[in-house]
C-alpha positions as CSV (number, residue, x, y, z in Angstrom):
1,X,0.0,0.0,0.0
2,X,1.4,3.4,-1.0
3,X,0.2,6.6,0.6
4,X,0.8,10.2,-0.2
5,X,-0.7,13.6,0.5
6,X,-1.3,16.1,-2.2
7,X,-1.8,19.8,-1.2
8,X,-3.6,22.4,-3.3
9,X,-2.9,26.1,-3.0
10,X,-4.6,28.2,-0.3
11,X,-7.4,30.4,-1.6
12,X,-5.0,33.4,-1.7
13,X,-2.9,31.6,-4.3
14,X,-5.7,30.0,-6.3
15,X,-6.3,33.2,-8.3
16,X,-3.0,32.9,-10.1
17,X,-1.4,30.3,-12.4
18,X,-1.4,27.7,-9.6
19,X,-5.2,27.3,-9.7
20,X,-6.1,23.6,-10.0
21,X,-2.6,22.4,-9.5
22,X,-1.0,20.4,-6.7
23,X,1.7,22.6,-5.1
24,X,3.0,20.1,-2.5
25,X,3.1,16.3,-2.4
26,X,4.5,14.5,0.6
27,X,4.9,10.9,1.8
28,X,6.2,9.1,4.9
29,X,6.6,5.8,2.9
30,X,10.2,4.7,2.9
31,X,9.7,3.2,-0.6
32,X,10.3,6.8,-1.9
33,X,13.6,8.6,-1.8
34,X,15.0,11.9,-3.0
35,X,18.7,11.5,-3.9
36,X,18.9,8.5,-1.6
37,X,17.2,10.2,1.4
38,X,14.1,8.4,2.7
39,X,11.8,9.0,5.6
40,X,13.7,7.8,8.7
41,X,17.1,9.2,7.6
42,X,19.0,11.5,9.9
43,X,18.9,15.3,9.2
44,X,22.8,15.6,8.9
45,X,22.8,13.0,6.2
46,X,19.9,14.7,4.3
47,X,21.5,18.1,4.6
48,X,24.7,16.8,3.1
49,X,23.0,14.9,0.3
50,X,20.4,17.5,-0.7
51,X,22.2,20.8,0.1
52,X,19.1,22.2,2.0
53,X,18.5,25.8,2.5
54,X,16.8,27.8,5.3
55,X,14.8,25.9,7.9
56,X,11.2,26.9,8.6
57,X,9.9,26.1,12.1
58,X,6.2,25.3,12.0
59,X,4.6,23.8,15.2
60,X,6.6,20.8,16.3
61,X,8.2,20.3,12.9
62,X,11.1,21.8,11.0
63,X,10.7,22.1,7.2
64,X,13.7,22.1,4.9
65,X,13.7,22.9,1.2
66,X,16.4,21.9,-1.4
67,X,16.5,22.8,-5.1
68,X,16.0,19.8,-7.4
69,X,15.7,20.8,-11.0
70,X,12.2,21.8,-12.0
71,X,10.8,21.2,-8.5
72,X,11.9,21.7,-4.9
73,X,12.5,18.8,-2.4
74,X,10.7,19.3,0.9
75,X,11.6,17.6,4.1
76,X,9.5,17.4,7.2
77,X,11.8,16.9,10.2
78,X,11.2,16.2,13.8
79,X,13.9,15.6,16.4
80,X,16.6,15.3,13.8
81,X,14.8,12.6,11.8
82,X,13.2,12.9,8.4
83,X,9.4,12.2,8.9
84,X,8.2,12.9,5.4
85,X,9.7,13.7,2.0
86,X,8.2,15.3,-1.0
87,X,8.2,17.9,-3.8
88,X,6.8,21.4,-4.0
89,X,6.1,23.7,-6.9
90,X,9.3,25.6,-7.6
91,X,7.5,28.9,-8.2
92,X,6.6,28.9,-4.4
93,X,10.1,28.1,-3.2
94,X,12.7,29.9,-5.1
95,X,14.6,32.9,-3.7
96,X,13.0,35.1,-6.4
97,X,9.5,34.2,-5.1
98,X,7.8,36.9,-3.2
99,X,7.8,36.4,0.6
100,X,4.0,36.1,0.6
101,X,4.2,33.0,-1.5
102,X,6.6,31.3,1.0
103,X,4.1,32.3,3.7
104,X,1.2,30.7,1.8
105,X,3.1,27.5,1.2
106,X,3.8,27.3,4.9
107,X,0.1,27.9,5.6
108,X,-0.6,24.9,3.3
109,X,1.8,22.8,5.4
110,X,0.1,23.8,8.6
111,X,-3.5,23.6,7.5
112,X,-3.6,20.8,4.9
113,X,-6.6,20.8,2.7
114,X,-5.2,18.1,0.4
115,X,-6.3,14.8,-0.9
116,X,-4.9,11.6,0.6
117,X,-4.3,9.1,-2.2
118,X,-3.9,5.4,-1.3
119,X,-3.2,2.7,-3.8
C-alpha cells in the first residue's frame, strides 16, 4: 500500500497560475527517496546529500527545502529525523519568489486541505 498527501494552494494563491494544480506532495513511505534520502534518515545525512537551505519552524516540525531541477525537495523533520519527503512547486520556493508565496506554502503545510491518495 502506497500513501501520499497532495496539497492544493490556499485560496489566496488560487487566483494565479497555480489554480487547479498540486503545489505540494508528501509521503512518509520509505519506498520513496530523494537522492537516496528516505523517511527515517538523519537530518545531517539529508542536509549533506540535498544541500538544503533555510529551515522553517512550524509547530513541532522543521521544514527544509532543497532545489532539485524543476521542483523543490521538501523535508518534514522532527527531532533530527526525516518524517516525510516530497516535492513542492518551484514557483513557491525559489529565492525570487515573493515572501507572501513562501508564507502561503507554509500555511498549506500547517493547514492541509489536500487529498490523501492510497493505492
